[in-house]
Each structure stands twice: as structure tokens, then as C-alpha cells.
C-alpha positions in Angstrom: 0.0 0.0 0.2 1.2 3.4 -0.8 0.9 6.3 1.6 0.7 8.7 -1.2 -2.9 7.6 -2.1 -5.2 10.4 -1.3 -8.7 9.9 0.5 -11.1 12.5 0.6 -15.1 12.3 1.3 -17.4 11.9 -1.7 -19.2 14.8 -2.8 -22.3 15.0 -5.1 -20.6 16.3 -8.0 -18.5 12.9 -7.8 -21.4 10.8 -8.9 -21.0 10.7 -12.9 -17.6 9.8 -12.3 -18.3 7.3 -9.7 -21.1 5.8 -11.9 -18.5 5.4 -15.1 -15.9 4.0 -12.5 -18.3 1.7 -11.2 -19.5 0.3 -14.8 -15.7 0.2 -16.0 -14.6 -2.1 -13.0 -17.4 -4.4 -13.1 -17.2 -4.6 -16.9 -13.6 -5.3 -17.1 -12.7 -6.7 -13.9 -15.3 -9.2 -13.2 -15.6 -11.0 -16.6 -13.9 -14.1 -15.6 -16.6 -14.8 -12.7 -20.0 -13.3 -14.4 -21.2 -13.7 -17.9 -22.2 -10.6 -20.0 -25.6 -10.6 -18.7 -24.9 -10.8 -15.3 -22.5 -7.8 -15.6 -25.1 -6.0 -17.6 -27.6 -6.4 -14.9 -25.2 -5.3 -12.0 -24.0 -2.3 -14.1 -27.8 -1.5 -14.4 -27.8 -0.7 -10.4 -26.0 2.7 -11.3 -28.6 3.6 -14.1 -30.6 6.0 -11.9 -28.0 8.3 -10.9 -29.9 9.9 -8.4 -30.6 6.5 -6.6 -26.8 6.0 -6.8 -26.1 9.5 -5.2 -28.5 8.9 -2.6 -26.9 5.2 -1.6 -23.5 7.0 -1.7 -24.4 9.7 0.4 -26.2 7.6 2.7 -23.0 6.1 3.6 -19.8 7.4 4.8 -18.1 7.1 1.1 -14.7 7.9 0.6 -13.1 8.9 -2.8 -9.7 8.5 -4.3 -8.6 10.8 -7.2 -5.0 10.6 -8.4 -4.0 13.5 -10.6 -7.1 14.6 -11.3 -8.5 10.8 -12.2 -11.0 8.9 -10.3 -9.1 5.8 -9.0 -11.5 4.2 -6.5 -14.1 4.5 -4.0 -15.8 2.9 -1.1 -18.6 3.4 1.2 -19.4 2.3 5.0 -22.9 1.9 5.9 -24.2 1.7 9.3 -20.5 2.1 10.5 -20.2 -1.9 10.1 -20.9 -2.8 6.6 -18.4 -2.2 3.4 -21.4 -1.4 1.1 -19.4 -0.8 -1.8 -15.6 -1.0 -2.8 -14.6 -0.5 -6.4 -11.5 0.5 -8.2 -10.8 1.4 -11.8 -9.3 -1.1 -14.0 -6.3 1.2 -14.5 -5.9 1.3 -10.8 -6.2 -2.2 -10.1 -3.6 -4.0 -7.9 -2.0 -0.5 -7.1 -3.4 -0.2 -3.5 -6.0 1.9 -4.0 -8.6 -0.8 -3.0 -6.5 -1.7 0.2 -6.3 2.1 1.3 -9.7 2.8 0.9 -10.8 -0.7 2.7 -8.0 0.2 5.3 -9.6 3.8 6.1 -13.4 2.2 6.3 -12.2 -0.2 8.7 -10.5 2.6 10.8 -13.8 4.5 10.6 -15.9 1.9 11.7 -13.4 0.6 14.6 -13.3 4.5 15.6 -17.1 4.6 15.7 -17.3 1.5 18.3 -17.9 -1.4 15.5 -16.0 -4.6 16.8 -16.7 -6.1 13.3 -17.3 -5.5 10.1 -18.8 -7.4 7.1 -19.1 -7.3 3.3 -20.8 -9.0 0.5 -17.9 -9.7 -1.5 -18.1 -10.8 -5.4 -16.7 -13.7 -6.7 -13.9 -11.5 -8.0 -13.4 -9.6 -4.8 -13.5 -12.7 -2.3 -9.8 -13.4 -2.7 -8.9 -9.6 -1.8 -11.1 -9.8 1.2 -9.7 -13.2 2.4 -6.2 -11.8 2.2 -7.3 -8.8 4.7 -8.3 -11.1 7.3 -12.3 -11.7 6.2 -13.8 -14.9 6.8 -16.9 -16.4 4.7 -19.8 -16.7 6.5 -22.5 -17.7 3.7 -23.1 -17.6 0.3 -25.7 -15.7 -1.4 -27.7 -15.9 -4.9 -28.9 -12.2 -5.3 -31.4 -11.1 -7.9 -30.6 -8.5 -9.9 -33.0 -7.5 -12.3 -33.6 -10.9 -14.4 -30.0 -12.3 -13.3 -29.0 -14.0 -10.5 -25.4 -12.9 -9.0 -23.4 -15.1 -6.2 -21.7 -13.2 -3.6 -20.2 -14.3 -0.1 -20.7 -12.5 3.0 -17.7 -12.3 5.0 -16.9 -11.0 8.1 -13.8 -9.3 10.1 -13.3 -8.9 13.8 -11.5 -5.5 14.2 -8.7 -5.6 16.6 -9.1 -3.3 19.6 -6.7 -0.1 19.6 -3.2 -0.8 21.2 -3.2 0.6 24.7 -0.6 2.9 25.8 2.2 1.4 27.5 2.7 4.2 30.3 3.2 2.9 33.7 
């Protein structure tokens, strides 16, 4: 992970760019795990930009912009659920997703949560496993006229280190 990855809060003006990033991420990064019809249904979740914006605004959403390019974003819902985590294909593997996830976990812990959960796509499951998430259940989710598989995963957040003061 790079300490040079800038995070900032979501702003309403980000919505069109984040919809585009979301669509590119689904289309290009999940093609090995989901067929064309499934990916189209998944991307369809962002067709209504007002609804997508409300979803982002209802959560704590962090955005990564690098040199004016939207690189990724993630949302923490109810201080305990990673609702969305998407990285632009150009930035995949560069630490953007890990940086966003780490920040969301710190926020959750700072707000009193002892665990976080995520419904990880087939594509993202290994990413979350490598970061300490444990599979709890498999899900078949209806999206438009398709069924998409994902896995509910949880992670226990370690308590903050105590000061070593005598």
C-alpha cells in the first residue's frame, strides 16, 4: 500500500464519474466470474444516477482521485458494512482498494464497531480473504433478470493498542 494515495469524502459532484468508474470496474474486472448478462444487470444498478447518489450519500463514502483521475471509492454503511468498494481497472492492483478498505475499517472501529462485514463478489472474495475476512455464507442475489453469487464475509476489528504508560 502506498501512503501517497489521497482519500477524501464523497461529494455530490463526484456521482457521474463514480458511476462511470463503477461500470468500468464491473465490466473489465469481473468478466472471468460473471457472464455478460450478469455484468449488464450489475451495471444497471447505477442507471438511476439519483438513486446511486443517494446510496453513496447515505453511507460514509471515501473517494480516491489521483492526478485528476478517479481511481476508486468505497462506502461504509451503518458503521459496520462495507457497502461498496470499487477500483478503476487502470488502478487495479496499485493499493487503491486496500487503502480505501483500511480507512473504512479504521472509521468503523473508531465509531465503536467490533466487526465489519461485506457481501464480496466472486472476483473480490480473495481480496477480502487476504485482509482477514472470513466467509460466513454464500448468497444468490436477484438483480434485474439475473442471479449473481456473492459471499457474506466478516472481519473482527482488533481493539486499539493501549498506551504503554506505567
